C-alpha positions in Angstrom: -10.6 -22.5 37.8 -11.4 -20.8 34.2 -8.4 -22.1 32.6 -10.5 -25.7 33.7 -13.8 -24.7 32.7 -12.7 -23.4 29.3 -10.4 -26.7 28.5 -13.8 -28.5 29.5 -16.1 -26.8 27.3 -13.8 -26.7 23.9 -12.7 -30.8 24.9 -16.9 -31.0 25.1 -17.3 -28.8 21.9 -14.5 -30.8 19.6 -16.5 -33.8 20.5 -19.9 -32.8 19.7 -18.3 -31.6 16.4 -16.4 -34.7 15.6 -19.6 -37.2 16.2 -21.6 -35.0 13.9 -19.6 -34.9 10.9 -19.1 -38.5 11.3 -22.6 -39.1 11.1 -23.0 -36.8 8.2 -20.6 -39.0 6.0 -21.7 -42.1 7.0 -25.8 -40.3 5.7 -23.8 -39.4 2.4 -22.1 -42.7 1.6 -25.6 -44.4 1.7 -26.8 -42.1 -0.7 -27.7 -43.7 -4.4 -26.6 -42.0 -7.1 -29.6 -41.6 -9.7 -28.4 -41.2 -12.9 -30.6 -37.7 -15.1 -32.6 -39.2 -17.3 -31.6 -38.0 -21.2 -34.4 -36.8 -23.1 -34.3 -37.7 -26.7 -35.0 -35.5 -29.5 -36.9 -37.1 -32.7 -34.8 -35.1 -35.0 -34.8 -36.5 -38.6 -32.2 -35.7 -41.5 -34.3 -34.2 -44.5 -34.7 -36.1 -47.4 -32.6 -34.4 -50.3 -34.7 -36.0 -53.0 -33.2 -33.9 -55.7 -29.9 -35.0 -55.2 -31.2 -38.6 -54.8 -33.0 -38.2 -58.1 -29.9 -37.0 -60.1 -27.7 -39.7 -58.6 -30.5 -42.1 -59.6 -30.7 -41.0 -63.1 -26.8 -41.3 -63.1 -26.9 -44.6 -61.8 -29.0 -46.3 -64.6 -27.6 -44.1 -67.6 -24.7 -46.1 -66.5 -26.8 -49.0 -65.9 -26.4 -50.2 -62.6 -30.4 -50.7 -62.2 -29.8 -52.4 -58.9 -28.4 -50.1 -56.6 -30.9 -47.9 -54.5 -30.3 -44.4 -53.3 -31.3 -43.7 -49.3 -31.7 -39.6 -48.8 -32.5 -40.2 -45.6 -29.0 -40.7 -44.4 -26.5 -38.3 -44.0 -24.4 -38.5 -46.1 -26.4 -39.8 -48.7 -25.8 -43.7 -48.6 -25.9 -46.1 -51.9 -27.0 -50.1 -51.0 -27.5 -52.8 -53.4 -25.7 -55.1 -56.0 -22.8 -55.3 -58.9 -21.0 -57.0 -61.2 -17.4 -57.7 -60.1 -15.3 -55.0 -60.3 -17.6 -51.9 -61.0 -17.5 -51.2 -57.3 -15.2 -48.3 -57.8 -17.1 -46.9 -61.2 -20.7 -47.0 -59.1 -18.9 -45.1 -56.0 -17.7 -42.4 -58.6 -20.6 -42.1 -60.6 -22.8 -41.6 -57.5 -20.4 -39.0 -56.1 -20.1 -37.1 -59.4 -23.8 -36.8 -59.5 -24.1 -35.8 -55.9 -21.2 -33.1 -55.6 -20.0 -35.0 -52.1 -19.2 -38.3 -50.6 -21.5 -40.9 -50.4 -21.5 -43.7 -48.0 -20.8 -46.9 -49.8 -22.8 -50.3 -48.9 -22.7 -51.4 -52.3 -21.4 -55.0 -52.7 -19.9 -57.2 -56.0 -21.5 -60.1 -56.6 
């Protein structure tokens, strides 16, 4: 008699726990994941005015007046137009004046 009672209690506990486990699995399946918002910072690149001035002066001394220097980007960017065949010279002059590589967005006419 005791064995039957223990067997019935074990079987009912098993069925009860398996039924509860199924409900939790369905509850988790219906949840929608919400993405965590990403906070954007207001980081800005400090303009290196001394280097920009040095590059502009070197370019003007070589006769490249249609080239603008943007110091608000990292690395410093040069933009504008030059005569055909002078692109390499503009980049070389800008890099020598800056002492570091510059981003080239100059086009040839």
